[in-house]
Each structure stands twice: as structure tokens, then as C-alpha cells.
KOLKEBA-459292 format. One record per residue: residue in three letters; x negated, y, z of N, C-alpha, C in turn. Coordinates in steps of 0.2 Angstrom, whole numbers, m for minus. Example, Ala and Ser with C-alpha at 12.3 -4.5 7.8 and 13.67 -1.06 7.14 Angstrom:
aa/n.xx/n.yy/n.zz/ca.xx/ca.yy/ca.zz/c.xx/c.yy/c.zz
ALA/m66/m28/39/m62/m22/39/m66/m16/39
SER/m64/m11/35/m68/m5/36/m64/0/39
END
This chain:
aa/n.xx/n.yy/n.zz/ca.xx/ca.yy/ca.zz/c.xx/c.yy/c.zz
UNK/25/209/167/28/213/161/35/216/164
UNK/36/222/162/43/225/164/48/223/160
UNK/54/222/163/60/220/159/66/225/160
UNK/70/225/155/75/230/155/82/227/153
UNK/87/229/157/94/226/155/97/231/151
UNK/101/229/146/104/234/142/111/231/141
UNK/116/235/143/123/233/143/128/237/139
UNK/132/234/135/137/237/132/142/239/137
UNK/147/243/136/152/245/141/158/241/140
UNK/162/243/134/168/240/133/168/233/132
UNK/172/229/136/172/222/135/167/218/139
UNK/162/222/142/157/219/147/157/222/154
UNK/157/229/154/157/232/161/164/234/162
UNK/167/237/158/174/239/158/178/236/153
UNK/184/232/155/188/229/150/192/235/147
UNK/194/234/140/198/239/137/203/236/133
UNK/209/237/134/215/234/131/217/238/125
UNK/214/237/119/215/240/113/222/240/111
UNK/225/234/112/232/233/110/237/238/114
UNK/236/239/120/240/243/124/239/251/122
UNK/232/253/120/231/259/118/235/260/111
UNK/234/256/106/237/257/100/245/257/100
UNK/248/253/105/255/253/106/257/260/108
UNK/254/262/113/255/269/116/255/274/111
UNK/250/274/107/249/279/101/255/279/96
UNK/256/272/94/262/271/89/269/273/92
UNK/270/272/99/276/274/102/278/281/101
UNK/273/285/100/275/293/99/275/295/91
UNK/275/290/87/274/292/80/281/290/76
UNK/283/295/72/289/294/68/288/290/62
UNK/282/290/59/280/286/53/274/281/55
UNK/275/277/60/269/273/62/266/268/57
UNK/260/267/58/256/262/54/256/256/58
UNK/254/250/55/253/244/59/247/245/63
UNK/246/241/68/240/242/73/234/242/70
UNK/233/237/65/227/236/62/225/243/58
UNK/230/246/54/228/252/50/226/257/55
UNK/230/258/61/228/263/65/221/262/68
UNK/219/256/70/213/255/73/207/257/68
UNK/208/255/62/204/256/56/203/264/56
UNK/208/267/56/208/275/55/204/278/61
UNK/205/275/67/201/278/73/194/277/72
UNK/192/270/70/185/269/69/182/272/64
UNK/185/274/59/183/278/53/183/285/54
UNK/186/288/59/187/295/60/180/299/61
UNK/175/295/64/169/299/66/169/301/73
UNK/174/299/77/174/301/84/169/298/88
UNK/167/291/86/162/287/89/155/290/88
UNK/154/293/83/147/296/81/147/304/83
UNK/152/306/85/152/314/87/153/318/81
UNK/154/315/75/156/319/69/162/323/70
UNK/167/320/73/174/323/74/175/323/81
UNK/181/327/83/183/328/90/189/324/91
UNK/191/323/97/198/320/98/203/325/96
UNK/202/331/96/208/336/94/209/335/86
UNK/203/334/83/204/332/75/207/326/74
UNK/206/321/78/209/314/78/217/315/79
UNK/218/319/84/226/320/85/229/323/79
UNK/226/328/77/229/332/71/230/327/65
UNK/225/323/64/226/318/59/232/313/60
UNK/233/311/66/238/307/68/245/310/67
UNK/245/317/69/251/321/68/253/321/60
UNK/248/323/56/249/324/49/251/317/45
UNK/247/312/47/248/306/43/254/301/46
UNK/255/302/52/260/297/55/265/300/59
UNK/265/307/59/271/310/63/270/309/71
UNK/264/309/73/263/308/81/266/315/84
UNK/270/314/89/273/319/93/271/320/100
UNK/270/326/102/268/327/109/263/332/110
UNK/261/333/116/256/338/118/249/335/118
UNK/244/339/118/237/336/118/236/333/125
UNK/239/335/130/238/332/137/241/325/137
UNK/246/324/133/249/317/133/245/313/129
UNK/242/315/123/238/311/119/231/309/123
UNK/229/314/127/223/313/131/224/307/136
UNK/230/308/139/232/303/144/232/296/141
UNK/236/295/135/236/289/132/230/286/130
UNK/225/291/127/219/289/124/214/285/129
UNK/215/287/136/211/284/141/215/280/146
UNK/220/277/144/225/273/148/224/266/148
UNK/219/263/144/218/256/143/212/253/146
UNK/209/256/151/203/253/155/205/250/161
UNK/201/245/163/201/241/169/194/239/171
UNK/192/238/177/185/236/178/184/229/178
UNK/178/227/175/176/220/176/172/220/183
UNK/176/218/188/173/218/195/167/214/195
UNK/167/208/192/162/203/193/155/206/190
UNK/156/209/184/150/212/181/148/218/185
UNK/152/222/187/150/228/191/146/226/198
UNK/149/221/201/145/218/207/138/215/205
UNK/138/212/200/131/209/197/127/215/196
UNK/129/220/192/124/225/191/122/229/197
UNK/126/230/202/124/233/208/119/229/211
UNK/120/223/211/115/218/215/108/218/211
UNK/108/218/205/102/217/201/98/224/199
UNK/102/230/200/100/236/198/93/238/202
UNK/92/235/208/85/237/211/79/233/208
UNK/81/228/204/75/224/202/74/226/194
UNK/79/228/191/78/230/184/81/236/182
UNK/78/240/178/81/246/175/87/244/171
UNK/92/248/171/98/246/167/100/252/163
UNK/101/250/156/103/255/151/110/253/149
UNK/114/258/148/121/257/145/120/259/138
UNK/122/255/133/122/256/126/128/255/123
UNK/132/260/121/139/259/120/141/263/114
UNK/146/260/110/149/264/105/155/267/109
UNK/155/274/109/161/277/113/161/284/111
UNK/166/288/114/167/295/112/167/299/119
UNK/166/305/118/165/310/124/171/309/129
UNK/177/308/127/183/308/132/183/301/136
UNK/181/296/132/181/290/136/175/289/141
UNK/170/292/139/164/292/143/166/296/149
UNK/169/302/148/171/306/154/175/302/159
UNK/180/299/156/185/295/160/182/290/164
UNK/177/286/161/174/281/164/169/283/170
UNK/166/289/169/162/292/174/167/294/180
UNK/173/297/178/177/300/184/181/294/187
UNK/183/289/184/187/284/187/182/278/190
UNK/177/277/187/173/271/189/166/273/191
UNK/164/279/191/157/281/193/152/277/189
UNK/153/276/183/149/271/179/142/273/178
UNK/141/280/178/134/283/177/130/281/183
UNK/133/279/189/128/278/195/125/271/194
UNK/127/267/190/125/260/190/119/259/185
UNK/117/264/182/111/264/177/106/269/177
UNK/100/268/174/95/273/174/95/278/168
UNK/98/275/162/98/278/156/105/276/152
UNK/107/281/148/112/279/143/110/281/136
UNK/113/277/131/112/278/124/119/277/122
UNK/123/283/120/130/283/119/130/285/111
UNK/134/282/108/135/283/100/137/290/99
UNK/141/293/103/143/300/101/138/305/102
UNK/133/304/106/128/308/108/122/307/103
UNK/121/301/101/115/300/96/117/299/89
UNK/123/299/87/126/300/80/125/293/76
UNK/125/288/80/124/281/77/128/276/81
UNK/131/271/78/135/266/82/132/259/80
UNK/132/255/85/131/248/84/136/245/79
UNK/133/241/74/127/237/74/121/240/71
UNK/121/246/69/116/250/66/110/249/71
UNK/104/247/68/98/245/73/95/252/75
UNK/97/257/72/94/264/75/96/265/82
UNK/102/262/84/104/264/91/99/259/96
UNK/97/253/94/93/249/98/86/253/98
UNK/84/256/93/77/259/93/78/265/98
UNK/83/268/99/84/274/104/83/271/111
UNK/86/265/112/85/261/118/78/260/119
UNK/74/257/114/67/255/115/63/261/116
UNK/65/266/113/60/272/114/60/275/121
UNK/65/273/125/65/275/132/60/272/136
UNK/57/266/134/52/263/137/47/261/133
UNK/43/266/130/37/264/126/32/259/128
UNK/30/255/124/25/250/126/28/243/128
UNK/34/243/129/38/237/131/40/233/125
UNK/39/227/125/40/223/119/48/222/118
UNK/50/220/113/58/220/111/61/214/115
UNK/57/208/116/60/203/120/61/204/127
UNK/58/209/130/58/211/137/65/214/138
UNK/69/216/133/75/219/134/80/214/133
UNK/85/214/138/90/209/138/97/212/136
UNK/99/212/130/105/215/128/111/211/128
UNK/116/214/132/122/210/133/128/214/129
UNK/132/211/125/137/214/121/143/209/120
UNK/149/211/120/155/206/119/156/205/111
UNK/153/209/107/154/209/100/149/205/96
UNK/151/200/93/146/195/90/141/198/85
UNK/144/203/81/140/207/76/135/211/79
UNK/136/214/85/132/218/88/126/214/91
UNK/128/208/94/123/204/97/118/201/91
UNK/121/200/86/116/197/80/112/203/78
UNK/114/209/77/110/214/75/104/216/81
UNK/106/215/87/102/216/92/96/211/92
UNK/98/205/91/93/199/91/89/200/85
UNK/92/203/79/87/204/73/82/209/74
UNK/84/214/79/80/220/80/74/217/85
UNK/75/212/88/70/209/92/71/209/100
UNK/77/211/102/79/210/109/81/203/110
UNK/80/201/117/84/195/119/91/197/120
UNK/96/193/119/103/194/119/107/189/122
UNK/113/192/124/118/187/127/125/190/124
UNK/129/185/121/136/186/119/140/185/125
UNK/143/191/127/147/190/134/154/188/132
UNK/156/182/135/162/180/134/165/177/141
UNK/160/175/145/161/171/152/156/174/157
UNK/158/176/163/153/178/167/148/173/170
UNK/150/167/171/146/162/173/140/160/168
UNK/142/160/162/138/159/156/133/165/156
UNK/135/171/157/130/176/157/125/176/163
UNK/128/174/169/123/173/175/118/168/173
UNK/120/162/170/115/157/168/110/160/163
UNK/112/163/158/107/166/153/103/172/157
UNK/105/176/161/102/181/165/96/178/169
UNK/98/172/172/93/169/176/87/166/172
UNK/89/163/166/84/160/162/79/166/159
UNK/82/172/157/78/177/155/74/180/160
UNK/76/180/166/72/184/171/66/180/173
UNK/66/173/172/60/169/174/56/168/168
UNK/58/170/162/54/168/156/48/173/155
END
């Protein structure tokens, strides 16, 4: 039976320091919100599902919080918080010949572009299902259906879905995927070995 690996990006393949991002954005605001309020606004903006653009998000921050600066500065801050998970990238390169790899991520156009430019992330997978392209974000099960549709005829448990967000892991498991909640690379490798021989 064919088996498919499905990886979240942020917190699994690439680390993202959201606190750094929020602090940078807030540093340019004359009427700054708290970090939790800003994060909630970004998540509710529709940028992750492609409903809104980064330019529209910037305009909202200017209007609501007095963000100051040029768009180029905003774009630089917006993608300044990434660093590679070297252990995971090495693992994915080593197992990529044995299993198809799908990246399934809640992300936006600019972050995806940055990850491709800086880390060549598109080269480690056969397929991508990105929220801003498909119009739906995890934990909505529709995004897992998009993944499954890439490989018709393969049962859900043959997909090994790896995410650092517990809610996403639970929804993936409810959908029928084999899952792993990524918090430690050694634990991931143990679960991966168990799944690969099951």
C-alpha cells in the first residue's frame, strides 16, 4: 500500500518566532495593541485564506494602530521571523525518495514566497496544499480532503500528518489520517518508524 507524508510548515519544517514578528510590527505603531490583539487581527484578516492581501492588512494596521513606514519595510518585517528546522529538513531529504511528501500549511502568499526563496522549500515535496490557494485553513477538514484528493484510492490511515498545533492534529485524526503532534524530533522519528512498518 502506498503511503504519503503530510507536513505542516510553520513549527515543523520551518520555525517561526511569532513574538518577534509581533514586536517588530508593534514597534512601528503609534497606537499599538497588545500582542494577543494584533495576532487575533492578523488571523481574522482573511490573509491566510486569500480573501485579503498583505497590502490590505498593512492598510488596516495603519488605520487602526497608526503603523508607520513604507510597504517595503512592512514586507521585510512580515517575513523576518523564520529559521530552518535543520533536523526536520535533513530527515525529509532522506525519506523523500521512499515516500511522496505533501506540504499542507496555513500560510499566505508572501510567506510562501519567502520560504521558497530562502529555503528552497518547494524542492522537498511533490505537492503543496496551501490555505491561501485553496481558500480554507486547518483545522477545517476540507483542507485534508484537498490533500487526500491528490492521491485517489489511498486510504486515510496511509497518510501520516505531522503538525505542531494540537487542534490541527486532532482534526486530522478525526478526518482519518494517521497523525503526529510535533514537539520533539526524536519522538517524531519514533512515530515515523512505527507508521512506516505498520
